[in-house]
N, C-alpha and C positions, 0 to 999 in steps of 0.2 A: 076680469078676472077670471072668469070659468075657460075661455076661450085662450088664454095666455097659456092657463095651466094644464088643459087639453092637447095645445101646440106642443108644449114643454115635452110630455110624456108622448104624443104623438114622433117628434124629433129624438128623444132617445131610441125607441123603438127603431127607428128607420137608421141611424147610425150604428145601433148594435148590429143590424142585420145586412145593412153594405158590409160594415168592418168584419162579419164572418164570411162574407160571402166574398169578398175582397182577398183575404187571409186564404180560403180553401183553392180557390182561382189560382191564386201567387204560387201553389204548390206544383203546378198544371205551367202556368208559365214558366217557372223555375227549372223545370225538365223539358220545357221546348227550349228554352234559349240553352239551357247544357247542350243538348240533341244540333241546335244550329250551331255552336262553338263548336263541337265535336264531328261534326258532320254525320248525322245519324237520324234518325226521323224523330224519337222520344216518345211519350204515349200514345196509341192508334188507333187501341184496339173496343174500348167503353165509349162508343158513338161515333159520330164523324169525324175523323181527326182529334180523337180520345177527349172531347170537351167533358165528357162524363166524368174521364177519370177520379176526379175530386169528390163525387159522390160517390163512388164506389169504395174509396179511400175512405171516405167517411163514415160510410154503411160498413169497413170492416171493422174501424175504432167502435162502433157500439154494439158490434155483434161480437165481438173478442171475449174470450173469456177475461174476466177482469179479479184477478189475486191478488194477495198483500203478503208478502214474506214474513212468514212465522216468525222471525227475528227481528222485524223491523217497530219504530213507534208508530201503533197503526191510526192514532189520532194525527200526530204532526204529518206521516205519509201521507194521507187522504189530504190535508189542508197545505201543503206544500203548493201542489197543481192548482188549487182554486186560487191562493194567493198570487201566484205569476200571472193569471188569467185576469183576474181582477183588475190588478195595477196596470195590466196593459190596455184593456179597455177604459177605466177610470180616467187618463190622460187626454181624450177626445172631449171630454165635457168642456174646456175650455179654448177648443180650435172654432172659430170663427168659418164655418163654411160657405159662407154666402151673406151679400147685401140683405139688406130685411126685406120678408115678404108682406104684402099688403094683403089683410084679410078682414071682410067685413069693416073696412076702413081702420083696422089697427095694424101696428109695423108688429110683425113676429121674426125677433132676433134668427139666425141661423146658428143658434151657439146655446147649447145647455144653459152654461155659466159663465157670466162675464164679469170676473173677478179681476179688481187690479190688482193682483202677486200673480196671474196666469203663468208665469216663468216659473215662477219657486212653486208653486202647484205642482207644475210638470216634472222638475226634477226632486221633488218628496215622492211621489208616485215610483218615478226610476228608480231613488233608492231603496222605495220598500219592496220592490218587486226582484231586488236580489233576495232577500229573508226566503220568498218563496224556494229560490231554487237551492240557496243554507239548508232549509229546513228538509225539503226534499232529498237532499245528497247525505245530509246526517241522519235523517230516518229512516232508510234505507239500509242503514246497516251493512254495505258494502264499502271498502276500501278504495274502489274506484269510482265511486259514484260520490265522496267524500274528499279525496282528491281533485275531484272534477268541479265539485262544488267549491272548494278555498281558492280553485283559480278562479272562477267565475266571481267570488267575490274580490277576491284584492285586484283582478283586473277591474273590476267596476270602481273599485274606491279610484285607483290609481287615474282612471279617465275621465270619473266625474271632476276631478278638480280643472283639468284644463277646460272641459264643458263649462264649467262653471266662471271660468276666469274670462270664456271667449263671450258668455252671454253678460258677464259686467261691462264687457266695452260696447256690447250692443244699448244695454241698458243707456252709458253714458249718452251713444247717442242719439237714441229715442226719448230718452227721458221717461220710460213709462215701463212698468212688466205686464200691464195688460195686452194681451196679443191682439186684441179688437183694436186698440189703440194702436199697437204699431201695423197694423196689416190699412187701417184709414190714415195714418202718416205717409204710407207707401204710394194707394191710392190717390190722395190729394198731392200727392209732392210730384214730380218729373222722374224720381231717380228711385229705384230699390236699394236696400240695405245691403247688398251685394257689394256695388257700388263704393259704402264706404265703408264696409267689414270685410274685404275679401281673406285676408289671413282670419279674422277669426271665424268666417264660413267653414273656410278649409280646416283648421280646427274641429269647430263644432262635428263636422261630417264625419270624419276620422273618428272621434269620441263615438258618434253615432254607432260606428261602425263595432266600435268597441264594445258598445253597451247593448248591442243586438246579438252580440255574441258572432257575429257574421264575418267570413273567409277576408284578410287573413290575419283576424283576431279570435278562430273561432278554437282558442286552447280546451276549453270547457267540455268540448265535443270531440278531441282530437282523436277518430275510432284508432288508431295506430298502436295512442300508449294507453287511452284510458278505457279500451274497449268499446265503451258505448256515452259515455257521458252521464252527469250527474240522473240522468233521468232512464238508466242501463234498470232497472229493476218494477219499473213501473211497465202496464199494459193497459190495452183498451180506452177508454176516455182520459183518464188521468193520463196516460201519455200524448193524447191527444192535446190535451190542455198544452203542455208544454211546449208542443211543436208548435200549436196554435199560434201560444202566447208569443211568440219569437216570430211568427210573421206580423200578427197585429201589433207588436214592439216597431216594428219597421215601417209600417203602413203610418203609423202614427207620427214616427220620428221623420218621415218623410213630409206630410202634412205639416207639422212644426218647422221644418229648414222651409219648407214654401213662404208659410207665412210669417217669417221671422226676416227672410232677405231675399226671396222673392216675391213678395207684392199679396200674397194667398191668394185672393180669389180674381186679382187687376190682373184684365185681359190690355195689353200692351195696345195702345195707339186705337182703344173704343171708348165712346161716350156711351157710359152709363144713362144719362139725363135724354139721348138720344132715343129710348126704349122706353118700354112700360116698366115699371118699378120690379112687376114678377117676373118678367121677359128677361130683363138686369140680374137678380137674382138666378136663375135658373143658369145662364149666362157665365154667373159668378162660379157657381157651384162645381159646373162642367169644368170650368178654367184650372179651378185647384185639382176637381179630381185626375187631368191630366197632368199635371204639376206633379202629383204622388207616384201616378205612374210612371212617369219619365225617371224618378228617382229611384222608386223598386227595381228598374231596369237596369238602373247606375248600380243598385245592389248587385244585382245578380250578375252583373257585364263581370265587375270584382271579382265575384266568388272563383268564376270558372276562366280567371286570367292570372290571378295571382299566389302564388304558393303560401301557406301558411307561414307565419313567424317561429323562431323558437321561441320560448319563453323569455328566457334574459332580453330575448332582440323587441319583443314584446314592451318588457317593464322599461327597459332602455328608452324606449320612443316615447313613452307616458310620462317618465319621471325628468330625462335628461335632455329631451328636446321640444314636446308636445307644452309643457308647463313653462319652460322658461320664453318660448316663443309666444306664447298666450300673454305672459307678463310684459313681455316688450311690445304686444300688441297693446294690451290695456294702458301703459306708458304714452305710446305713440300716440292713440287715440286722448287720452287726456291733453296732450300736448298740441295739439290738431285743437280740440276744443275751447 
């Protein structure tokens, strides 16, 4: 019991640290990808090839003056970025990061919590994350921040419906809400769920773009219209929490999509039984991380390729296209089953 508890604590710390590290270097990757698309160099001053730029940015966030507007609701103003960051990190608890490790003869699961309603858990925390944005925008007592928060809230409500319907079709296919069970089914079977649910994956991916406020769904942060967005009045690490939460949401969305539709830690054409269990676990973790990085690159590729929608286009896509397609996919899945 003591070993299992210690292993879970270490796993939580490792996931927390790696998530923050990947989020920090996602900002560096974003600039380098943008520079590549725009035929320029990107960050190149802080360290070799600019690899210390995220550390410089983090130091700037820590040491910047932290101020709270005098007309703001101070308690809620502080609570907003905290909720956004907490909910972003909490979704990592149900993701199976790899096969079990064997330590001192005991199987240590590389999943913080294997709950049988894992998908509902993820949707619940994604929904709560909207409160962090709404509270921060309202508590700032700034009309642009409030307008941005209202946009973010209505956008999240619109696209969560299509996301939920896509997941119901996946539930009908797999018969489980547990992410670990879904991954194990794909590992044991011959095909990943993307083969059975291609339309469901496409709908989920588009909804994930909207939930993470990534281009072309970055209406809440439309600088041309709203000055800066719902975090306009924030500075120092409060602003850093909002910016980090967006990147961590992108990482967790990538991990969830990889787990639900692309086999999670499953490496194609590799027999895990042919190597030692711990070696197989490390290979599985590396496989999942590679899939996450590929999804993050896809997020960035879309950002620097597709222009931002108008707000009416965003709402029309969510309500008039994605929800009918998700219902059609649901009926088609039921008919095939």
